C-alpha positions as CSV (number, residue, x, y, z in Angstrom):
1,M,134.7,93.6,116.0
2,T,134.2,94.3,112.3
3,F,130.8,95.2,110.9
4,P,130.3,92.1,108.7
5,R,131.2,89.9,111.7
6,L,128.7,91.8,113.9
7,R,126.0,91.4,111.3
8,K,126.8,87.6,111.1
9,N,126.7,87.3,114.9
10,L,123.3,89.1,115.0
11,A,121.9,86.7,112.4
12,V,123.2,83.7,114.3
13,L,121.6,85.1,117.5
14,F,118.2,86.1,116.1
15,I,117.4,83.2,113.7
16,P,117.5,80.5,116.5
17,M,115.7,82.9,118.9
18,F,112.8,83.5,116.5
19,T,112.6,79.8,115.6
20,C,112.4,78.8,119.3
21,L,109.8,81.5,120.0
22,L,107.7,80.4,117.0
23,L,107.8,76.8,118.1
24,T,106.9,77.9,121.7
25,G,104.0,79.9,120.4
26,I,102.7,76.9,118.5
27,A,103.0,74.7,121.6
28,L,101.3,77.3,123.8
29,A,98.6,77.8,121.3
30,Q,97.4,74.3,121.8
31,E,96.2,75.2,125.2
32,A,92.4,75.5,125.5
33,P,91.3,79.1,125.0
34,A,89.2,80.9,127.6
35,P,85.5,80.1,127.2
36,P,83.4,82.8,125.6
37,A,81.3,85.1,127.8
38,P,77.7,84.1,128.3
39,V,75.3,85.7,125.8
40,G,73.8,88.9,127.0
41,V,76.4,89.6,129.7
42,E,78.5,92.7,129.1
43,Q,82.2,92.1,129.4
44,N,85.0,94.6,129.7
45,V,88.0,93.2,127.8
46,S,91.4,94.8,128.5
47,A,94.5,94.7,126.3
48,L,96.0,92.2,128.7
49,D,93.0,90.0,128.3
50,L,93.3,90.1,124.5
51,Y,97.0,89.3,124.9
52,K,96.2,86.2,126.9
53,Q,93.4,85.1,124.6
54,G,95.8,85.3,121.6
55,G,97.8,82.4,123.0
56,G,101.5,81.7,122.6
57,F,101.8,83.5,119.2
58,M,101.4,86.8,121.0
59,H,104.8,86.2,122.7
60,V,106.4,86.2,119.3
61,L,104.6,89.3,118.2
62,L,105.7,91.0,121.4
63,I,109.3,90.3,120.5
64,C,108.7,91.7,117.1
65,S,107.2,94.9,118.6
66,I,110.2,95.3,120.9
67,G,112.6,94.8,118.0
68,T,110.7,97.4,116.0
69,I,110.9,100.0,118.8
70,A,114.6,99.3,119.4
71,V,115.6,99.6,115.8
72,S,113.4,102.7,115.3
73,V,115.0,104.4,118.2
74,Y,118.5,103.5,116.9
75,C,117.6,104.9,113.5
76,F,116.2,108.1,115.0
77,I,119.5,108.7,116.7
78,Q,121.9,107.5,114.0
79,I,120.3,108.6,110.7
80,T,120.6,112.3,111.0
81,K,122.7,114.9,109.2
82,K,124.2,116.1,112.5
83,K,125.3,112.5,113.3
84,M,126.5,111.4,109.9
85,A,128.0,114.7,108.6
86,P,128.8,116.9,111.6
87,P,129.1,120.6,110.6
88,S,132.2,121.0,112.7
89,L,133.9,118.1,111.0
90,V,133.0,119.4,107.6
91,D,134.4,122.8,108.4
92,Q,137.7,121.3,109.7
93,V,138.1,119.2,106.6
94,N,137.3,122.1,104.2
95,A,139.8,124.3,106.0
96,A,142.5,121.6,105.7
97,M,141.7,121.1,102.1
98,A,141.9,124.9,101.4
99,S,145.4,124.8,102.9
100,R,146.2,121.5,101.0
101,D,146.9,119.9,104.4
102,V,146.0,116.4,103.3
103,V,147.7,114.7,106.2
104,G,145.8,117.0,108.6
105,A,142.4,116.3,106.9
106,Y,143.2,112.6,107.0
107,G,144.0,112.7,110.7
108,V,140.8,114.5,111.5
109,C,138.7,112.0,109.6
110,Q,140.5,109.0,111.1
111,G,139.5,110.1,114.6
112,N,135.8,110.6,113.8
113,P,133.3,107.7,113.4
114,A,130.9,109.8,111.2
115,S,129.9,108.5,107.7
116,Y,131.3,111.7,106.2
117,A,134.7,110.9,107.8
118,R,134.8,107.4,106.5
119,V,133.9,108.5,102.9
120,M,136.6,111.3,103.0
121,T,139.2,108.8,104.3
122,G,138.8,106.7,101.2
123,A,139.0,109.8,98.9
124,L,142.1,111.2,100.6
125,L,144.0,108.0,100.1
126,K,143.9,108.8,96.3
127,V,145.4,112.3,96.6
128,N,148.3,112.8,94.2
129,F,149.5,116.4,93.5
130,E,151.6,115.1,90.6
131,R,148.5,114.3,88.6
132,D,145.9,116.6,87.1
133,L,143.7,118.3,89.7
134,A,145.4,116.4,92.5
135,N,144.0,113.1,91.0
136,K,140.4,114.3,91.3
137,V,139.0,111.5,89.1
138,S,140.4,108.8,91.4
139,M,139.3,110.6,94.5
140,T,135.7,110.9,93.2
141,D,135.6,107.2,92.3
142,A,136.9,106.2,95.7
143,A,134.3,108.5,97.4
144,A,131.5,107.0,95.3
145,E,132.5,103.5,96.4
146,A,132.8,104.5,100.0
147,I,129.3,106.2,99.9
148,D,127.8,103.0,98.5
149,E,129.4,101.0,101.3
150,E,128.3,103.4,104.0
151,E,124.7,103.5,102.7
152,H,124.6,99.7,102.7
153,R,126.0,99.7,106.2
154,Q,123.2,101.8,107.5
155,M,120.5,100.1,105.4
156,V,121.2,96.8,107.3
157,W,119.5,98.3,110.3
158,V,116.7,99.8,108.3
159,N,116.0,96.5,106.7
160,Y,115.3,95.0,110.1
161,L,112.2,97.1,110.2
162,N,111.2,95.5,106.9
163,I,111.8,92.0,108.4
164,F,109.5,92.8,111.3
165,A,106.9,94.3,109.0
166,T,106.8,91.1,107.0
167,L,107.0,88.6,109.9
168,A,104.4,90.1,112.2
169,P,101.4,89.8,109.9
170,M,102.5,86.3,108.8
171,I,102.8,85.2,112.4
172,G,99.4,86.7,113.3
173,L,97.9,84.9,110.3
174,L,99.4,81.7,111.4
175,G,98.0,82.1,114.9
176,T,94.5,82.8,113.4
177,V,94.7,79.7,111.2
178,W,95.8,77.6,114.1
179,G,93.0,78.9,116.3
180,M,90.4,78.3,113.6
181,I,91.6,74.7,113.2
182,E,91.2,74.2,116.9
183,A,87.7,75.8,116.9
184,F,86.5,73.6,114.0
185,D,88.0,70.5,115.6
186,K,86.2,71.2,118.8
187,L,83.0,71.7,116.9
188,A,83.4,68.4,115.1
189,T,84.2,66.4,118.2
190,T,81.6,67.9,120.5
191,S,78.0,68.9,120.4
192,G,78.9,72.6,120.2
193,D,76.8,75.1,118.4
194,A,77.5,78.1,116.1
195,K,77.9,80.4,119.1
196,E,80.8,78.4,120.4
197,L,82.4,78.4,117.0
198,A,82.0,82.2,116.7
199,G,83.6,82.6,120.1
200,G,86.6,80.5,119.1
201,I,87.1,82.3,115.8
202,K,86.9,85.6,117.6
203,I,89.7,84.6,119.9
204,A,91.7,83.3,116.9
205,M,91.4,86.6,115.1
206,V,93.2,88.4,117.9
207,T,96.6,87.3,116.6
208,T,95.8,88.7,113.1
209,A,94.9,92.1,114.6
210,A,98.0,92.0,116.8
211,G,100.2,91.2,113.8
212,L,98.8,94.1,111.8
213,I,99.3,96.4,114.8
214,V,103.0,95.5,114.8
215,G,103.4,95.2,111.1
216,I,101.9,98.5,110.0
217,P,104.1,100.8,112.1
218,S,107.2,98.7,111.1
219,M,106.4,99.2,107.4
220,F,105.9,102.9,107.9
221,F,109.2,103.4,109.8
222,Y,111.0,101.3,107.1
223,F,110.0,103.6,104.3
224,F,110.5,106.6,106.5
225,F,114.0,105.8,107.5
226,R,114.9,104.5,104.0
227,D,114.0,107.8,102.4
228,K,115.7,109.7,105.2
229,L,118.9,107.7,104.8
230,Q,119.0,108.5,101.1
231,G,118.6,112.2,101.8
232,V,121.4,112.2,104.4
233,M,123.7,110.3,102.1
234,T,123.0,112.8,99.3
235,T,124.1,115.5,101.7
236,V,127.3,113.6,102.6
237,Q,128.0,113.2,98.9
238,K,127.6,117.0,98.4
239,H,130.0,117.8,101.2
240,V,132.6,115.3,100.0
241,S,132.4,116.7,96.4
242,F,132.8,120.2,97.7
243,A,135.9,119.2,99.7
244,I,137.4,117.5,96.7
245,D,136.7,120.6,94.5
246,I,138.5,122.7,97.1
247,L,141.6,120.5,97.0
248,S,141.6,120.3,93.2
249,G,141.4,124.1,93.0
250,E,138.1,124.3,91.2
251,I,136.7,126.1,94.2
252,R,138.8,128.8,95.9
253,L,138.4,129.6,99.5
254,Q,140.3,132.1,101.7
255,G,143.6,130.6,102.8
256,A,143.9,128.3,99.8
257,V,147.4,127.6,98.7
258,D,148.2,128.1,95.0
259,P,151.2,126.0,94.4
260,P,151.2,122.4,95.5
261,P,154.0,121.1,97.6
262,E,157.1,120.3,95.6
263,N,157.7,116.9,97.0
264,P,154.6,115.8,98.9
265,A,155.1,112.8,101.1
266,P,152.8,109.8,100.6
267,L,149.8,109.9,102.9
268,E,150.8,106.5,104.4
269,D,154.2,107.8,105.3
270,A,153.1,111.2,106.5
271,A,150.4,110.0,108.8
272,P,151.3,110.4,112.5
273,A,152.6,107.4,114.2
274,P,150.2,105.8,116.7
275,A,150.7,106.6,120.4
276,G,153.1,104.4,122.2
277,A,155.0,103.4,119.0
């Protein structure tokens, strides 16, 4: 499954799910809240009690918190220099470039899912020893385009944190407004006093607090992983530029070949045939 199709499928899955959860939260929020504790009686309120007092909107916020944790764990694992630019892969490509083994470097990159490998694959397709510096200008342009695509590919997941950071406080605020409407409506239709109104507003404010508890960490992790991704992509760009300079001859390493091959085969033709062909 291609990445654009995966992203489209995730959108098709999450949008109806969040809509249904939001409608369910509104429906459940219409249930009568628990009566406030009598005045002067000490009450120990647990996190589960607050969750129940918040009504149906708390279910939606729970989904947002689970999504924040899941995406954060994924970003912790995926957005690292070791994962996106493995040192062993970089060394293999540099060694192949020093020997001007373009087909070997291409084969190594094709078999690796790292971001560095995908960027190098696009650059290696532009190699042409008949042009100046092995067609370095075209390789650099192709690498720049591949880096932009790869950064956008990873930013899709980081942006989910921004979505949760925006949705959670808004859902919490909606729950509070809904609870206050019910509290004032009860005050207007019954002979309640200010104490009952204060108790209803207190329960309504639980959703706002819960929304902020989910939204603040989500926003923090969004900025954290966004900056971390930019730093990792800068490292990938440096590794790719270094490999291109090795192939073009601007950087000399031990084992580099001075003369280019007389009749280099096109990369598409020289690539090894797939197994079973």
